[in-house]
C-alpha positions, 0 to 999 in steps of 0.5 A: 543807737549811739549819738550821731552827727546832725547830717551833711551841712551846706546851702540849700539846693532846689528841686526844680523839676519833676517827671514820671513815667509808668507802663500801660498795664494796671494791676489792682489787688483783685487782679493780683489776687487771681494770679496768686490764687492760680499760682499758689492755691495753698496760699489763698487762705492768706489773701483776705487780710493781705488784700484788705491791707493792700486795697489802697495800693495802685500799680502799673506793670510792664507785664499784664497781670495774667502773664505773671503766672508765667516765669521768665528766665534770667536772660528773658528778664534782662532782655525785657528790662533792657527794652522797657527800663531805658524807655521809661527812664528817658521819658521821666527824665525828659519830662523833668528837664522840661518841667525845670526849664533846663536844657540837656547840655546844662546837666553836669551830673547824671544819677541813675538808680535801679536795682531790678535789672542789670545791663552793661553799659548801664541805663546812665550811658543809654540816657546820654544820647537819648536825652542829648546830654553832654558826653562829659557828664559826670555819672553816678549809677546806684545799683545796690541801694534798692528802694533807698536808691532814689533818696540816696541818689538825690542826697548825693546829687544835692551834695554835688550841686553845692560844689558846682553852683553853675551846673544842674544835676539830673536824678533818675530812678527806674524799676521793673519789679514785675519782671523779677517776679518768681511764681515758683517762690511760695514764700510770704516775702514774695507774696507781700512784694506782689501786693505792693510793688509796681513798675515805673520811673521818676526823675528830678532836676536839682539846681541852685536856688532857694525858691520852691521845694529845696533840700538842705542837710542830708544824712545816711545811716546803716542800722546794725544787724538788719541786713536780712530784712530787705533786699534780693538774693540771687537764685538760679531762676532770678532775683529772690526778694527778701521782704521781712514782715519785721520791717515795719517794727524795725523801722519803728524801733530805730527811726525816732532816735535817728530823726531826733538826732537829725532834727534836734529838739524840733519834734517831727509832728511840728513839721509841715510835711513828711515825705516817706518812702511808700513801702506799703500801708503797714510801713507808712502806718508804722512810721507815722506812729513811731514819729508821732506824726499828725494826720495829713503830714504824709499825704503825698506818700499815701497819694503815691501809694494809691496811684503807683504803689511802691516803685522801689527807688523811684517811689520817693521821687514821686512822693516829692513830686506830689508834695511839690504840687500840693505844698501845705503852706506858702512857706514850710519845713519838712523831712524826706525819709528813704530806706533800703537794704542794709537796713539803710536809712536816708534823711533829707531836710526839706524847706520851701518858699512859694 
């Protein structure tokens, strides 16, 4: 790829508080394997190595795993999304506000990322009365960023905060991929997604300040000729997931140059932590190998994957929350990496002082 600018400059802003919310139904690999074997008996021979690979992935779902074998019509998917997604988003956001010690009327910007359902008015509008936000809060709904929505939304919130030093920003991501599951789709993309995606919401409050975990420069990039690697296609019975098995190798090919262009001469292995979107075990392993990362640098990503799986746009916010709770040193530097359909990659410079 051609040389690229170092990223959006500006003073650092603080990730002041985090929140999360997950549904009640647990779904381990064995439970999902039983569903897959029941719905797609011809694919049962593929389950051995895939189950072994996903054995470290934990998930929470809004539907009991056994119900995944029953397809939902698009209208039923939307009705369920309208019922559960706003509630998860509000719970995560309220927790983040409390954690940050920020009142609802101090929020000047509301960013909401979600790609697994569509309602109009959006969840951003629903959160205003639910949280007691100001009627004049600036809204940024991120609906087509996919898994990258949390990282992209956070980056834009940080940019906004630098220009509005007297106000705070609230970033919320909520996803319910189990509602979009299509049992009639026997593609490997759908099988892989069933073994890694989970439902849930995460939120973060962004404020001025340089204490704790902070964000400096940010950068976005769309990788040419990779639009078919990740995303959704609209089918008659709902959203058809696109999750190419080439995704780990694609990321491994492009990330080294992108990260070098962003970090300059400092190797990623010298950073104290790297918060990677936990797309799945193969993706995390590919990122680690391609960037030459040391063991432990991506601990927060693996912890998130183990606990809640890949919750799409919400996952990177959960990783950052895990990192903030267990910073590897009193002072340090790091990098956050998000990615989504495009193939689009988000990079955020991290720093902390405790």
